[in-house]
C-alpha positions as CSV (number, residue, x, y, z in Angstrom):
1,X,0.1,-0.2,-0.1
2,X,1.3,3.6,-0.7
3,X,0.7,4.7,2.6
4,X,3.2,2.2,4.3
5,X,5.6,2.9,1.7
6,X,5.2,6.5,2.7
7,X,5.0,6.4,6.7
8,X,8.4,3.9,5.9
9,X,10.2,7.0,3.9
10,X,8.8,9.5,6.2
11,X,9.6,8.0,9.7
12,X,12.6,10.7,10.7
13,X,10.3,13.6,10.1
14,X,7.5,12.1,12.0
15,X,10.3,11.3,14.9
16,X,11.2,14.7,14.9
17,X,7.7,16.4,14.8
18,X,6.2,13.6,17.4
19,X,8.9,11.9,19.5
20,X,11.1,9.0,19.9
21,X,8.2,6.6,20.4
22,X,7.0,7.5,16.9
23,X,9.2,4.4,16.0
24,X,7.4,2.0,18.0
25,X,4.0,3.2,16.8
26,X,4.9,2.8,13.3
27,X,6.0,-0.7,13.6
28,X,2.2,-1.6,14.7
29,X,0.8,0.9,12.2
30,X,2.7,-0.7,9.2
31,X,1.8,-4.1,10.6
32,X,-2.0,-3.8,11.1
33,X,-2.1,-2.0,7.3
34,X,-0.2,-4.9,6.0
35,X,-3.0,-7.4,7.5
36,X,-5.5,-4.9,6.0
37,X,-4.0,-5.4,2.5
38,X,-4.0,-9.2,2.9
39,X,-7.5,-9.2,4.2
40,X,-8.4,-7.4,0.5
41,X,-6.3,-9.3,-1.7
42,X,-7.7,-12.7,-0.1
43,X,-11.1,-11.3,-0.3
44,X,-12.0,-11.7,3.4
45,X,-15.1,-10.6,5.2
46,X,-15.7,-7.0,6.3
47,X,-15.0,-7.2,9.8
48,X,-16.7,-4.9,12.6
49,X,-14.7,-2.1,14.6
50,X,-13.8,-1.9,18.3
51,X,-13.5,1.1,20.3
52,X,-15.0,3.8,21.6
53,X,-15.4,6.2,18.5
54,X,-18.8,7.9,18.1
55,X,-19.5,6.0,14.8
56,X,-18.4,2.5,15.8
57,X,-22.0,1.4,16.6
58,X,-23.6,2.7,13.4
59,X,-20.5,1.2,11.2
60,X,-20.9,-2.1,12.8
61,X,-24.5,-2.2,12.7
62,X,-24.5,-1.5,9.1
63,X,-22.0,-4.5,8.4
64,X,-24.0,-6.9,10.5
65,X,-26.9,-6.0,8.2
66,X,-24.8,-6.6,4.7
67,X,-25.7,-10.2,3.2
68,X,-22.7,-12.5,3.5
69,X,-22.2,-12.3,-0.7
70,X,-21.8,-8.3,0.1
71,X,-19.8,-8.5,3.1
72,X,-16.4,-9.2,1.4
73,X,-13.9,-7.2,0.1
74,X,-14.4,-8.2,-4.1
75,X,-17.9,-8.8,-3.8
76,X,-19.0,-5.6,-2.0
77,X,-20.8,-2.6,-3.0
78,X,-17.7,-0.8,-4.4
79,X,-18.9,2.7,-2.4
80,X,-19.0,0.4,1.0
81,X,-15.7,-1.2,0.3
82,X,-14.3,2.2,-0.3
83,X,-15.5,3.9,2.4
84,X,-15.0,0.9,4.7
85,X,-11.5,0.9,3.9
86,X,-10.6,4.5,4.5
87,X,-12.2,3.9,8.0
88,X,-10.2,0.8,9.0
89,X,-7.0,2.9,8.1
90,X,-8.2,5.7,10.1
91,X,-9.2,3.2,13.3
92,X,-5.4,1.7,12.9
93,X,-4.0,5.1,13.5
94,X,-6.6,6.2,15.9
95,X,-5.2,3.2,18.1
96,X,-1.9,4.5,18.5
97,X,-0.3,6.7,20.9
98,X,1.6,9.5,19.1
99,X,-0.3,9.3,15.6
100,X,-3.3,9.4,17.0
101,X,-4.9,12.8,15.4
102,X,-1.9,12.8,12.7
103,X,-3.7,13.2,9.1
104,X,-1.3,10.7,6.9
105,X,-2.7,12.3,3.7
106,X,-1.6,15.7,4.9
107,X,1.9,15.9,2.9
108,X,0.3,15.0,-0.2
109,X,-2.2,17.7,0.1
110,X,-0.2,20.4,1.3
111,X,2.2,19.6,-1.7
112,X,-0.5,19.8,-4.3
113,X,-1.6,23.3,-2.8
114,X,1.9,24.5,-3.1
115,X,2.6,23.5,-6.4
116,X,-0.9,25.0,-7.7
117,X,0.2,28.7,-6.1
118,X,0.6,30.5,-9.2
119,X,-2.5,29.0,-10.8
120,X,-4.4,30.4,-7.3
121,X,-3.0,34.0,-7.9
122,X,-4.4,33.4,-11.5
123,X,-7.6,32.8,-10.1
124,X,-7.9,35.4,-7.2
125,X,-6.8,37.8,-9.9
126,X,-9.1,37.0,-12.2
127,X,-12.1,36.9,-10.1
128,X,-11.6,39.7,-7.5
129,X,-14.3,42.2,-7.4
130,X,-16.4,40.7,-10.3
131,X,-20.1,42.1,-10.3
132,X,-23.4,40.7,-9.3
133,X,-24.6,38.6,-12.3
134,X,-25.9,35.6,-13.9
135,X,-22.9,35.0,-15.8
136,X,-20.4,35.4,-13.2
137,X,-22.1,33.1,-10.7
138,X,-22.2,30.7,-13.1
139,X,-18.2,31.3,-14.2
140,X,-17.6,30.8,-10.2
141,X,-19.6,27.5,-9.9
142,X,-17.5,26.2,-13.1
143,X,-14.2,27.6,-11.6
144,X,-15.3,25.4,-8.2
145,X,-16.4,22.3,-10.3
146,X,-13.1,22.2,-12.1
147,X,-11.0,23.2,-9.3
148,X,-10.0,19.0,-8.9
149,X,-8.3,18.9,-12.4
150,X,-4.7,18.4,-13.0
151,X,-4.1,21.5,-14.7
152,X,-1.2,22.2,-17.1
153,X,0.8,24.5,-15.1
154,X,2.8,25.2,-18.0
155,X,0.1,27.1,-19.6
156,X,0.0,31.2,-18.6
157,X,-3.5,31.8,-20.1
158,X,-5.9,33.7,-17.6
159,X,-8.3,31.4,-15.5
160,X,-11.0,32.9,-17.7
161,X,-9.9,31.1,-20.7
162,X,-8.9,27.9,-19.3
163,X,-12.8,27.3,-18.0
164,X,-14.0,28.7,-21.0
165,X,-11.9,25.7,-22.7
166,X,-13.7,23.3,-20.6
167,X,-17.4,24.5,-21.9
168,X,-17.7,21.4,-24.6
169,X,-16.7,18.9,-21.5
170,X,-19.5,20.0,-19.5
171,X,-22.3,17.8,-20.4
172,X,-25.0,19.3,-18.3
173,X,-25.3,23.1,-17.2
174,X,-28.1,24.1,-14.8
175,X,-26.0,26.5,-13.3
176,X,-28.4,29.4,-14.3
177,X,-30.9,28.2,-12.3
178,X,-28.7,28.9,-9.3
179,X,-29.0,32.5,-10.1
180,X,-32.8,32.2,-9.8
181,X,-32.9,29.9,-6.4
182,X,-30.7,32.4,-4.9
183,X,-32.2,36.1,-5.9
184,X,-35.9,34.6,-5.4
185,X,-35.8,32.8,-2.3
186,X,-37.6,33.9,0.4
187,X,-35.5,32.2,3.4
188,X,-33.9,34.9,5.3
189,X,-31.0,35.1,6.2
190,X,-29.9,33.5,2.9
191,X,-27.8,30.5,3.6
192,X,-25.6,28.7,1.1
193,X,-23.7,25.7,2.2
194,X,-21.1,23.8,0.1
195,X,-20.3,19.8,1.2
196,X,-16.8,20.0,-0.1
197,X,-14.8,17.6,-1.9
198,X,-11.0,17.8,-1.9
199,X,-8.2,19.8,-0.2
200,X,-5.5,22.1,-2.0
201,X,-6.8,23.9,-5.0
202,X,-10.4,22.9,-5.2
203,X,-10.8,24.1,-1.3
204,X,-9.3,27.7,-2.8
205,X,-11.6,27.9,-5.3
206,X,-14.3,26.8,-3.1
207,X,-13.3,29.9,-0.7
208,X,-13.4,32.1,-4.1
209,X,-17.0,30.9,-4.8
210,X,-17.7,31.8,-1.2
211,X,-16.0,35.3,-1.3
212,X,-18.0,36.1,-4.2
213,X,-21.1,35.1,-3.0
214,X,-20.6,37.2,0.2
215,X,-19.7,40.0,-1.4
216,X,-22.6,40.4,-3.9
217,X,-24.9,39.8,-1.3
218,X,-26.3,36.3,-2.9
219,X,-26.4,35.0,0.5
220,X,-25.5,36.2,4.1
221,X,-23.7,33.1,5.3
222,X,-21.7,30.5,3.3
223,X,-21.4,27.1,5.4
224,X,-18.4,24.5,4.6
225,X,-19.3,20.9,5.4
226,X,-15.9,19.0,5.3
227,X,-14.6,15.7,6.5
228,X,-14.1,14.8,10.2
229,X,-11.3,12.4,9.4
230,X,-8.5,11.5,6.5
231,X,-10.7,10.1,3.8
232,X,-9.9,9.5,0.0
233,X,-6.8,10.8,0.2
234,X,-7.4,14.2,-1.1
235,X,-10.7,15.0,0.9
236,X,-10.9,18.3,3.0
237,X,-11.0,18.2,6.6
238,X,-11.0,21.0,8.9
239,X,-7.0,20.8,9.7
240,X,-6.9,21.4,5.9
241,X,-8.8,24.6,6.1
242,X,-6.7,25.7,8.9
243,X,-3.8,25.1,7.1
244,X,-4.8,26.8,4.0
245,X,-6.0,30.0,5.7
246,X,-2.5,30.3,7.4
247,X,-0.4,29.4,4.3
248,X,-2.7,32.2,2.3
249,X,-2.4,34.6,5.1
250,X,1.4,34.3,5.3
251,X,1.9,33.9,1.4
252,X,4.9,35.9,-0.5
253,X,2.3,37.0,-2.7
254,X,0.6,39.7,-1.2
255,X,-2.8,39.4,-3.3
256,X,-3.0,36.1,-1.8
257,X,-2.1,37.2,1.8
258,X,-4.6,39.6,1.5
259,X,-7.4,37.3,0.3
260,X,-6.0,35.4,3.4
261,X,-6.8,37.8,5.7
262,X,-10.2,38.6,4.1
263,X,-11.0,35.0,4.8
264,X,-10.4,35.1,8.4
265,X,-12.3,37.8,8.6
266,X,-15.7,36.3,7.1
267,X,-15.0,33.4,9.4
268,X,-14.7,35.6,12.4
269,X,-17.9,37.5,11.8
270,X,-19.2,34.1,10.9
271,X,-20.3,35.4,6.9
272,X,-18.0,31.7,6.5
273,X,-19.0,29.0,9.0
274,X,-16.6,25.9,9.1
275,X,-19.4,23.5,10.4
276,X,-18.9,21.2,13.3
277,X,-17.6,17.5,12.3
278,X,-20.3,14.7,11.5
279,X,-19.4,10.9,11.0
280,X,-22.3,11.1,8.7
281,X,-20.0,12.4,5.8
282,X,-17.8,9.4,6.2
283,X,-20.5,6.6,6.8
284,X,-21.4,4.2,3.9
285,X,-24.8,5.4,3.5
286,X,-26.3,7.1,1.3
287,X,-27.6,10.7,1.8
288,X,-31.4,9.5,1.5
289,X,-30.9,7.7,5.0
290,X,-29.6,11.4,6.4
291,X,-33.1,12.3,7.5
292,X,-33.6,9.4,9.8
293,X,-29.9,8.7,10.7
294,X,-28.8,12.1,11.3
295,X,-32.0,14.4,11.6
296,X,-29.6,17.3,13.3
297,X,-27.5,17.5,9.9
298,X,-30.4,16.8,7.5
299,X,-32.2,19.6,9.5
300,X,-29.1,22.2,8.8
301,X,-29.3,21.5,5.1
302,X,-32.7,22.4,4.9
303,X,-32.1,26.2,6.7
304,X,-30.1,26.7,3.4
305,X,-31.8,28.0,0.1
306,X,-28.8,25.9,-2.0
307,X,-26.7,23.2,-1.1
308,X,-23.6,22.6,-3.3
309,X,-22.7,19.1,-3.2
310,X,-19.1,18.8,-4.6
311,X,-17.2,15.9,-6.3
312,X,-18.0,12.3,-7.6
313,X,-18.1,10.4,-4.2
314,X,-20.9,13.0,-2.8
315,X,-22.6,12.5,-6.1
316,X,-22.4,8.5,-5.7
317,X,-23.7,8.9,-2.2
318,X,-26.8,11.3,-3.6
319,X,-28.0,8.7,-6.1
320,X,-27.2,5.6,-3.8
321,X,-24.6,4.3,-6.0
322,X,-27.3,3.0,-8.3
323,X,-26.7,2.9,-12.2
324,X,-30.0,4.9,-13.4
325,X,-31.1,5.1,-16.6
326,X,-29.0,7.8,-17.7
327,X,-31.8,10.1,-19.3
328,X,-33.8,9.8,-15.8
329,X,-33.9,13.2,-14.1
330,X,-31.5,14.3,-11.6
331,X,-34.1,14.8,-9.1
332,X,-35.8,11.6,-9.4
333,X,-32.5,9.7,-8.8
334,X,-32.2,11.4,-5.2
335,X,-34.2,8.3,-3.4
336,X,-36.3,11.0,-1.8
337,X,-33.5,13.0,-0.5
338,X,-34.3,16.7,-0.7
339,X,-33.8,18.8,2.7
340,X,-33.4,22.0,0.3
341,X,-32.5,22.8,-3.5
342,X,-29.7,21.0,-4.4
343,X,-26.6,21.4,-6.9
344,X,-24.3,18.9,-8.0
345,X,-20.8,20.0,-9.2
346,X,-19.4,16.6,-10.4
347,X,-16.7,15.5,-12.5
348,X,-17.4,12.3,-13.7
349,X,-15.2,9.7,-12.7
350,X,-17.4,6.3,-11.9
351,X,-19.9,5.0,-14.3
352,X,-23.1,6.4,-12.4
353,X,-24.8,9.4,-13.9
354,X,-28.3,10.4,-14.8
355,X,-30.1,13.3,-16.1
356,X,-28.1,13.3,-19.4
357,X,-29.4,14.4,-22.9
358,X,-31.0,11.5,-25.1
359,X,-28.0,9.7,-27.1
360,X,-25.3,11.3,-25.1
361,X,-23.6,8.3,-23.5
362,X,-23.8,6.8,-27.0
363,X,-22.0,9.7,-28.7
364,X,-19.2,10.1,-25.8
365,X,-18.7,6.5,-25.5
366,X,-18.3,6.2,-29.4
367,X,-15.7,9.1,-29.0
368,X,-13.9,7.5,-25.9
369,X,-15.0,4.6,-24.3
370,X,-13.7,5.4,-21.2
371,X,-15.0,8.7,-20.8
372,X,-16.9,8.2,-17.7
373,X,-14.1,7.5,-15.3
374,X,-11.2,9.9,-16.7
375,X,-12.7,13.0,-14.8
376,X,-12.6,15.2,-18.1
377,X,-16.2,15.3,-18.5
378,X,-18.9,17.0,-15.8
379,X,-22.3,17.6,-14.9
380,X,-24.0,21.0,-13.1
381,X,-27.4,19.6,-12.2
382,X,-29.6,21.0,-9.7
383,X,-33.0,19.6,-7.8
384,X,-35.6,22.4,-7.0
385,X,-37.7,22.1,-3.6
386,X,-40.6,23.9,-3.8
387,X,-41.4,26.0,-0.7
388,X,-44.7,27.6,0.3
């Protein structure tokens, strides 16, 4: 496993930061990770968790409720197996003495963010002071959508040009509906929630979107929802937000430093709210189960005029990881999950999708049979909740 190689290479730095006992903790962690690797390769059962973590009971209830053929690594539902693997990795570290709160994916996320510093400056300069308009909101949503792309950093074009070039890759674009939802809402104050995906440049783009929303008065509060534990390697956590704000505030580029201070000001006056961790975001459950299993989170989302769900993983949970007919409307595939109006910003990385125009899948497949796994194509889809 890559994480084992990383830990072995990073041991000297970890000892320097966390103390000599790290050496013994790492031995136990690597041994446990090796067992996990063997469990996967030998298609063993997904065993229950032990310990007193807040989500242990709910995870075990879920695992014990699986049919036998769906409770093994190679025959389990893909989404369930993925979530279980990352939860088990966290459990291994959580049992350690020195590395209990260590984010074992942090160095990868940090190095990725630093690599994109010039693109951050480009994006900041291009979006600062944008006027309130439907067209500009659509652009900011697309910037947030494409934030997790592997950009060609050798190119010097303005970010506006780079986003415009993605137009042919956007298979569905319902972003104009978001303008109407925010400008015609009767809810006061206006909240917009972002269920985040990746850290690094994508999280930076999410903060650019939040600033635009606040500055133009499209909402008074923007709430960020992040993962409570290290998740799917790049997923954003509260530690990633703390790091990004500190990185920006102390940046060598004065424009980024000023942006970082501005964001901190928004956090202080609660224009931007970093929501309390909830384990539902890292559970194996689809979002249609939220109202029953996590009613407080469901109620929080219902307060917003619009909730933006970022990324492929969140999209799969919205659809219950079901292979719907690709022309079935997005709203009809949510299995009743609609606490408020929803917008999905989703680069397509798995063969689960819906709400596509007739013949779109055939056209894309003729052009590239693997189009649904590259992340080069994307959708912006909206489900509207009618309010009295």
